[in-house]
PDB file of N, CA, C and O in Angstrom, chain B, residues numbered from 101:
ATOM      1  N   MET B 101      30.174  15.645  59.946  1.00  0.00           N
ATOM      2  CA  MET B 101      30.942  15.652  58.972  1.00  0.00           C
ATOM      3  C   MET B 101      30.567  14.389  58.036  1.00  0.00           C
ATOM      4  O   MET B 101      30.456  14.568  56.823  1.00  0.00           O
ATOM      5  N   GLU B 102      30.386  13.189  58.573  1.00  0.00           N
ATOM      6  CA  GLU B 102      30.183  12.194  57.686  1.00  0.00           C
ATOM      7  C   GLU B 102      29.034  12.219  56.644  1.00  0.00           C
ATOM      8  O   GLU B 102      29.182  11.866  55.474  1.00  0.00           O
ATOM      9  N   ASP B 103      27.838  12.686  57.199  1.00  0.00           N
ATOM     10  CA  ASP B 103      26.687  13.026  56.433  1.00  0.00           C
ATOM     11  C   ASP B 103      26.932  14.159  55.563  1.00  0.00           C
ATOM     12  O   ASP B 103      26.324  13.986  54.507  1.00  0.00           O
ATOM     13  N   ARG B 104      27.536  15.179  55.581  1.00  0.00           N
ATOM     14  CA  ARG B 104      27.976  16.013  54.723  1.00  0.00           C
ATOM     15  C   ARG B 104      28.835  15.437  53.546  1.00  0.00           C
ATOM     16  O   ARG B 104      28.629  15.822  52.395  1.00  0.00           O
ATOM     17  N   ARG B 105      29.895  14.421  53.871  1.00  0.00           N
ATOM     18  CA  ARG B 105      30.715  13.960  53.092  1.00  0.00           C
ATOM     19  C   ARG B 105      29.708  12.913  52.119  1.00  0.00           C
ATOM     20  O   ARG B 105      29.747  12.904  50.888  1.00  0.00           O
ATOM     21  N   LEU B 106      28.983  12.215  52.798  1.00  0.00           N
ATOM     22  CA  LEU B 106      28.057  11.458  51.858  1.00  0.00           C
ATOM     23  C   LEU B 106      27.214  12.154  50.988  1.00  0.00           C
ATOM     24  O   LEU B 106      27.067  11.705  49.851  1.00  0.00           O
ATOM     25  N   ASN B 107      26.538  13.347  51.386  1.00  0.00           N
ATOM     26  CA  ASN B 107      25.816  14.146  50.509  1.00  0.00           C
ATOM     27  C   ASN B 107      26.548  14.668  49.511  1.00  0.00           C
ATOM     28  O   ASN B 107      26.094  14.720  48.368  1.00  0.00           O
ATOM     29  N   ALA B 108      27.644  15.071  49.796  1.00  0.00           N
ATOM     30  CA  ALA B 108      28.343  15.459  48.604  1.00  0.00           C
ATOM     31  C   ALA B 108      28.898  14.491  47.528  1.00  0.00           C
ATOM     32  O   ALA B 108      29.091  14.823  46.359  1.00  0.00           O
ATOM     33  N   LEU B 109      29.146  13.196  48.069  1.00  0.00           N
ATOM     34  CA  LEU B 109      29.405  12.158  47.108  1.00  0.00           C
ATOM     35  C   LEU B 109      28.235  11.768  46.447  1.00  0.00           C
ATOM     36  O   LEU B 109      28.324  11.473  45.256  1.00  0.00           O
ATOM     37  N   ASP B 110      27.027  11.711  47.080  1.00  0.00           N
ATOM     38  CA  ASP B 110      26.011  11.557  46.321  1.00  0.00           C
ATOM     39  C   ASP B 110      25.494  12.742  45.206  1.00  0.00           C
ATOM     40  O   ASP B 110      24.816  12.478  44.213  1.00  0.00           O
ATOM     41  N   ALA B 111      25.901  13.925  45.537  1.00  0.00           N
ATOM     42  CA  ALA B 111      25.534  14.933  44.658  1.00  0.00           C
ATOM     43  C   ALA B 111      26.601  14.902  43.355  1.00  0.00           C
ATOM     44  O   ALA B 111      26.277  15.350  42.255  1.00  0.00           O
ATOM     45  N   VAL B 112      27.594  14.456  43.565  1.00  0.00           N
ATOM     46  CA  VAL B 112      28.809  14.189  42.448  1.00  0.00           C
ATOM     47  C   VAL B 112      28.306  13.079  41.567  1.00  0.00           C
ATOM     48  O   VAL B 112      28.410  13.188  40.345  1.00  0.00           O
ATOM     49  N   VAL B 113      27.769  12.022  42.116  1.00  0.00           N
ATOM     50  CA  VAL B 113      27.343  10.873  41.252  1.00  0.00           C
ATOM     51  C   VAL B 113      26.156  11.288  40.611  1.00  0.00           C
ATOM     52  O   VAL B 113      26.015  11.100  39.403  1.00  0.00           O
ATOM     53  N   ARG B 114      25.154  11.917  41.403  1.00  0.00           N
ATOM     54  CA  ARG B 114      23.951  12.123  40.498  1.00  0.00           C
ATOM     55  C   ARG B 114      24.299  13.327  39.310  1.00  0.00           C
ATOM     56  O   ARG B 114      23.674  13.454  38.257  1.00  0.00           O
ATOM     57  N   ALA B 115      25.261  14.030  39.679  1.00  0.00           N
ATOM     58  CA  ALA B 115      25.737  15.140  38.557  1.00  0.00           C
ATOM     59  C   ALA B 115      26.244  14.383  37.393  1.00  0.00           C
ATOM     60  O   ALA B 115      25.961  14.683  36.232  1.00  0.00           O
ATOM     61  N   TRP B 116      27.029  13.358  37.747  1.00  0.00           N
ATOM     62  CA  TRP B 116      27.544  12.617  36.718  1.00  0.00           C
ATOM     63  C   TRP B 116      26.526  11.836  35.605  1.00  0.00           C
ATOM     64  O   TRP B 116      26.584  11.750  34.378  1.00  0.00           O
ATOM     65  N   LEU B 117      25.579  11.314  36.593  1.00  0.00           N
ATOM     66  CA  LEU B 117      24.794  10.362  35.847  1.00  0.00           C
ATOM     67  C   LEU B 117      23.532  10.972  35.487  1.00  0.00           C
ATOM     68  O   LEU B 117      22.944  10.350  34.602  1.00  0.00           O
ATOM     69  N   GLU B 118      22.933  12.029  35.921  1.00  0.00           N
ATOM     70  CA  GLU B 118      21.540  12.542  35.511  1.00  0.00           C
ATOM     71  C   GLU B 118      21.647  13.206  34.407  1.00  0.00           C
ATOM     72  O   GLU B 118      22.503  14.088  34.354  1.00  0.00           O
ATOM     73  N   THR B 119      20.810  12.944  33.268  1.00  0.00           N
ATOM     74  CA  THR B 119      20.704  13.228  31.891  1.00  0.00           C
ATOM     75  C   THR B 119      19.855  14.424  31.985  1.00  0.00           C
ATOM     76  O   THR B 119      20.126  15.299  31.163  1.00  0.00           O
ATOM     77  N   GLY B 120      18.965  14.644  32.735  1.00  0.00           N
ATOM     78  CA  GLY B 120      17.890  15.787  32.536  1.00  0.00           C
ATOM     79  C   GLY B 120      17.110  15.578  31.378  1.00  0.00           C
ATOM     80  O   GLY B 120      16.664  14.498  30.991  1.00  0.00           O
ATOM     81  N   SER B 121      16.970  16.740  30.827  1.00  0.00           N
ATOM     82  CA  SER B 121      15.926  16.481  29.405  1.00  0.00           C
ATOM     83  C   SER B 121      16.827  16.312  28.272  1.00  0.00           C
ATOM     84  O   SER B 121      16.311  16.052  27.185  1.00  0.00           O
ATOM     85  N   ASP B 122      18.032  16.414  28.353  1.00  0.00           N
ATOM     86  CA  ASP B 122      18.877  16.211  27.077  1.00  0.00           C
ATOM     87  C   ASP B 122      20.103  15.306  27.236  1.00  0.00           C
ATOM     88  O   ASP B 122      21.207  15.769  27.522  1.00  0.00           O
ATOM     89  N   PRO B 123      19.830  13.745  27.002  1.00  0.00           N
ATOM     90  CA  PRO B 123      20.854  13.044  27.210  1.00  0.00           C
ATOM     91  C   PRO B 123      22.049  13.238  26.435  1.00  0.00           C
ATOM     92  O   PRO B 123      23.161  13.114  26.949  1.00  0.00           O
ATOM     93  N   ASP B 124      21.869  13.560  25.128  1.00  0.00           N
ATOM     94  CA  ASP B 124      23.173  14.049  24.255  1.00  0.00           C
ATOM     95  C   ASP B 124      23.945  14.982  24.874  1.00  0.00           C
ATOM     96  O   ASP B 124      25.168  14.906  24.757  1.00  0.00           O
ATOM     97  N   TYR B 125      23.368  15.975  25.606  1.00  0.00           N
ATOM     98  CA  TYR B 125      24.328  17.204  26.314  1.00  0.00           C
ATOM     99  C   TYR B 125      25.273  16.431  27.240  1.00  0.00           C
ATOM    100  O   TYR B 125      26.493  16.586  27.206  1.00  0.00           O
ATOM    101  N   LEU B 126      24.532  15.442  28.217  1.00  0.00           N
ATOM    102  CA  LEU B 126      25.387  14.781  29.157  1.00  0.00           C
ATOM    103  C   LEU B 126      26.650  14.264  28.465  1.00  0.00           C
ATOM    104  O   LEU B 126      27.798  14.592  28.765  1.00  0.00           O
ATOM    105  N   ALA B 127      26.261  13.351  27.430  1.00  0.00           N
ATOM    106  CA  ALA B 127      27.170  12.517  26.841  1.00  0.00           C
ATOM    107  C   ALA B 127      28.339  13.271  26.307  1.00  0.00           C
ATOM    108  O   ALA B 127      29.491  12.837  26.336  1.00  0.00           O
ATOM    109  N   ARG B 128      27.901  14.688  25.708  1.00  0.00           N
ATOM    110  CA  ARG B 128      28.978  15.374  25.042  1.00  0.00           C
ATOM    111  C   ARG B 128      29.759  15.991  26.243  1.00  0.00           C
ATOM    112  O   ARG B 128      30.937  16.221  25.970  1.00  0.00           O
ATOM    113  N   GLN B 129      29.399  16.291  27.423  1.00  0.00           N
ATOM    114  CA  GLN B 129      29.972  16.783  28.531  1.00  0.00           C
ATOM    115  C   GLN B 129      30.986  15.659  29.265  1.00  0.00           C
ATOM    116  O   GLN B 129      31.974  15.910  29.955  1.00  0.00           O
ATOM    117  N   HIS B 130      30.543  14.595  28.972  1.00  0.00           N
ATOM    118  CA  HIS B 130      31.328  13.503  29.412  1.00  0.00           C
ATOM    119  C   HIS B 130      32.600  13.204  28.513  1.00  0.00           C
ATOM    120  O   HIS B 130      33.696  12.790  28.890  1.00  0.00           O
ATOM    121  N   ASP B 131      32.239  13.472  27.408  1.00  0.00           N
ATOM    122  CA  ASP B 131      33.446  13.311  26.374  1.00  0.00           C
ATOM    123  C   ASP B 131      34.128  14.536  26.489  1.00  0.00           C
ATOM    124  O   ASP B 131      35.319  14.402  26.207  1.00  0.00           O
ATOM    125  N   THR B 132      33.793  15.726  26.812  1.00  0.00           N
ATOM    126  CA  THR B 132      34.608  16.745  26.965  1.00  0.00           C
ATOM    127  C   THR B 132      35.650  16.512  28.165  1.00  0.00           C
ATOM    128  O   THR B 132      36.852  16.764  28.089  1.00  0.00           O
ATOM    129  N   VAL B 133      34.895  15.915  29.440  1.00  0.00           N
ATOM    130  CA  VAL B 133      35.827  15.853  30.868  1.00  0.00           C
ATOM    131  C   VAL B 133      36.666  14.312  30.368  1.00  0.00           C
ATOM    132  O   VAL B 133      37.830  14.239  30.762  1.00  0.00           O
ATOM    133  N   ARG B 134      36.270  13.412  29.748  1.00  0.00           N
ATOM    134  CA  ARG B 134      37.344  12.341  29.324  1.00  0.00           C
ATOM    135  C   ARG B 134      38.452  12.850  28.579  1.00  0.00           C
ATOM    136  O   ARG B 134      39.590  12.428  28.790  1.00  0.00           O
ATOM    137  N   ALA B 135      38.171  13.847  27.602  1.00  0.00           N
ATOM    138  CA  ALA B 135      39.268  14.535  26.936  1.00  0.00           C
ATOM    139  C   ALA B 135      40.173  15.299  27.702  1.00  0.00           C
ATOM    140  O   ALA B 135      41.388  15.114  27.620  1.00  0.00           O
ATOM    141  N   ALA B 136      39.658  16.156  28.450  1.00  0.00           N
ATOM    142  CA  ALA B 136      40.507  17.212  29.143  1.00  0.00           C
ATOM    143  C   ALA B 136      40.920  16.596  30.417  1.00  0.00           C
ATOM    144  O   ALA B 136      42.054  16.953  30.738  1.00  0.00           O
ATOM    145  N   MET B 137      40.312  15.717  31.311  1.00  0.00           N
ATOM    146  CA  MET B 137      40.816  15.294  32.504  1.00  0.00           C
ATOM    147  C   MET B 137      40.421  13.882  32.605  1.00  0.00           C
ATOM    148  O   MET B 137      39.485  13.537  33.327  1.00  0.00           O
ATOM    149  N   PRO B 138      41.235  12.902  31.771  1.00  0.00           N
ATOM    150  CA  PRO B 138      40.780  11.366  31.910  1.00  0.00           C
ATOM    151  C   PRO B 138      40.863  10.820  33.191  1.00  0.00           C
ATOM    152  O   PRO B 138      40.145   9.857  33.462  1.00  0.00           O
ATOM    153  N   THR B 139      41.716  11.337  34.116  1.00  0.00           N
ATOM    154  CA  THR B 139      41.938  10.553  35.451  1.00  0.00           C
ATOM    155  C   THR B 139      40.555  11.025  36.350  1.00  0.00           C
ATOM    156  O   THR B 139      40.107  10.248  37.193  1.00  0.00           O
ATOM    157  N   LEU B 140      39.990  12.199  36.137  1.00  0.00           N
ATOM    158  CA  LEU B 140      38.727  12.683  36.645  1.00  0.00           C
ATOM    159  C   LEU B 140      37.660  11.811  36.229  1.00  0.00           C
ATOM    160  O   LEU B 140      36.807  11.445  37.038  1.00  0.00           O
ATOM    161  N   ALA B 141      37.649  11.422  34.919  1.00  0.00           N
ATOM    162  CA  ALA B 141      36.430  10.790  34.498  1.00  0.00           C
ATOM    163  C   ALA B 141      36.610   9.280  34.847  1.00  0.00           C
ATOM    164  O   ALA B 141      35.601   8.608  35.061  1.00  0.00           O
ATOM    165  N   ARG B 142      37.838   8.722  34.912  1.00  0.00           N
ATOM    166  CA  ARG B 142      37.853   7.339  35.509  1.00  0.00           C
ATOM    167  C   ARG B 142      37.454   7.503  36.986  1.00  0.00           C
ATOM    168  O   ARG B 142      36.717   6.642  37.465  1.00  0.00           O
ATOM    169  N   ALA B 143      37.839   8.449  37.696  1.00  0.00           N
ATOM    170  CA  ALA B 143      37.389   8.339  39.079  1.00  0.00           C
ATOM    171  C   ALA B 143      36.063   8.551  39.258  1.00  0.00           C
ATOM    172  O   ALA B 143      35.490   8.104  40.252  1.00  0.00           O
ATOM    173  N   LEU B 144      35.417   9.271  38.294  1.00  0.00           N
ATOM    174  CA  LEU B 144      33.893   9.517  38.707  1.00  0.00           C
ATOM    175  C   LEU B 144      33.176   8.133  38.303  1.00  0.00           C
ATOM    176  O   LEU B 144      32.144   7.745  38.851  1.00  0.00           O
ATOM    177  N   ASP B 145      33.776   7.506  37.382  1.00  0.00           N
ATOM    178  CA  ASP B 145      33.093   6.106  36.901  1.00  0.00           C
ATOM    179  C   ASP B 145      33.391   5.168  37.888  1.00  0.00           C
ATOM    180  O   ASP B 145      32.620   4.228  38.084  1.00  0.00           O
ATOM    181  N   ASP B 146      34.370   5.299  38.506  1.00  0.00           N
ATOM    182  CA  ASP B 146      34.626   4.386  39.653  1.00  0.00           C
ATOM    183  C   ASP B 146      33.785   4.610  40.809  1.00  0.00           C
ATOM    184  O   ASP B 146      33.280   3.668  41.420  1.00  0.00           O
ATOM    185  N   LEU B 147      33.599   5.943  41.165  1.00  0.00           N
ATOM    186  CA  LEU B 147      32.846   6.329  42.365  1.00  0.00           C
ATOM    187  C   LEU B 147      31.365   5.899  41.979  1.00  0.00           C
ATOM    188  O   LEU B 147      30.712   5.354  42.869  1.00  0.00           O
ATOM    189  N   VAL B 148      30.808   6.079  40.810  1.00  0.00           N
ATOM    190  CA  VAL B 148      29.482   5.514  40.544  1.00  0.00           C
ATOM    191  C   VAL B 148      29.581   4.166  40.948  1.00  0.00           C
ATOM    192  O   VAL B 148      28.869   3.822  41.892  1.00  0.00           O
ATOM    193  N   VAL B 149      30.386   3.267  40.375  1.00  0.00           N
ATOM    194  CA  VAL B 149      30.282   1.835  40.535  1.00  0.00           C
ATOM    195  C   VAL B 149      30.524   1.594  42.133  1.00  0.00           C
ATOM    196  O   VAL B 149      29.882   0.653  42.600  1.00  0.00           O
ATOM    197  N   GLU B 150      31.311   2.272  42.979  1.00  0.00           N
ATOM    198  CA  GLU B 150      31.452   1.955  44.292  1.00  0.00           C
ATOM    199  C   GLU B 150      30.075   2.530  45.065  1.00  0.00           C
ATOM    200  O   GLU B 150      29.529   1.745  45.841  1.00  0.00           O
ATOM    201  N   LEU B 151      29.599   3.616  44.920  1.00  0.00           N
ATOM    202  CA  LEU B 151      28.565   4.071  45.782  1.00  0.00           C
ATOM    203  C   LEU B 151      27.235   3.594  45.115  1.00  0.00           C
ATOM    204  O   LEU B 151      26.254   3.483  45.851  1.00  0.00           O
ATOM    205  N   LYS B 152      27.129   3.339  43.954  1.00  0.00           N
ATOM    206  CA  LYS B 152      25.686   2.803  43.287  1.00  0.00           C
ATOM    207  C   LYS B 152      25.649   1.609  42.997  1.00  0.00           C
ATOM    208  O   LYS B 152      24.559   1.038  43.043  1.00  0.00           O
ATOM    209  N   GLY B 153      26.912   0.843  42.590  1.00  0.00           N
ATOM    210  CA  GLY B 153      26.885  -0.422  42.480  1.00  0.00           C
ATOM    211  C   GLY B 153      26.510  -0.607  40.636  1.00  0.00           C
ATOM    212  O   GLY B 153      26.150  -1.647  40.085  1.00  0.00           O
ATOM    213  N   GLY B 154      26.682   0.427  40.138  1.00  0.00           N
ATOM    214  CA  GLY B 154      25.997   0.281  38.618  1.00  0.00           C
ATOM    215  C   GLY B 154      27.214   1.111  37.944  1.00  0.00           C
ATOM    216  O   GLY B 154      28.251   1.474  38.499  1.00  0.00           O
ATOM    217  N   GLY B 155      26.861   1.290  36.756  1.00  0.00           N
ATOM    218  CA  GLY B 155      27.636   2.082  35.835  1.00  0.00           C
ATOM    219  C   GLY B 155      26.933   3.140  35.186  1.00  0.00           C
ATOM    220  O   GLY B 155      25.927   3.552  35.763  1.00  0.00           O
ATOM    221  N   ARG B 156      27.306   3.739  33.945  1.00  0.00           N
ATOM    222  CA  ARG B 156      26.479   4.780  33.335  1.00  0.00           C
ATOM    223  C   ARG B 156      25.631   4.209  32.482  1.00  0.00           C
ATOM    224  O   ARG B 156      24.833   4.900  31.850  1.00  0.00           O
TER     225      ARG B 156
END
């Protein structure tokens, strides 16, 4: 169970951080999430800091 949880957390952090071929698209999506669900966006930012020791 612990491995699955860590894999899921890693996938969430990657999805929040990886820009793919269009960094502007990711920025727009972040803006959308921040506007629609600010608590979720803050939680994702906090998760990145906690698990990766960095920010966006």
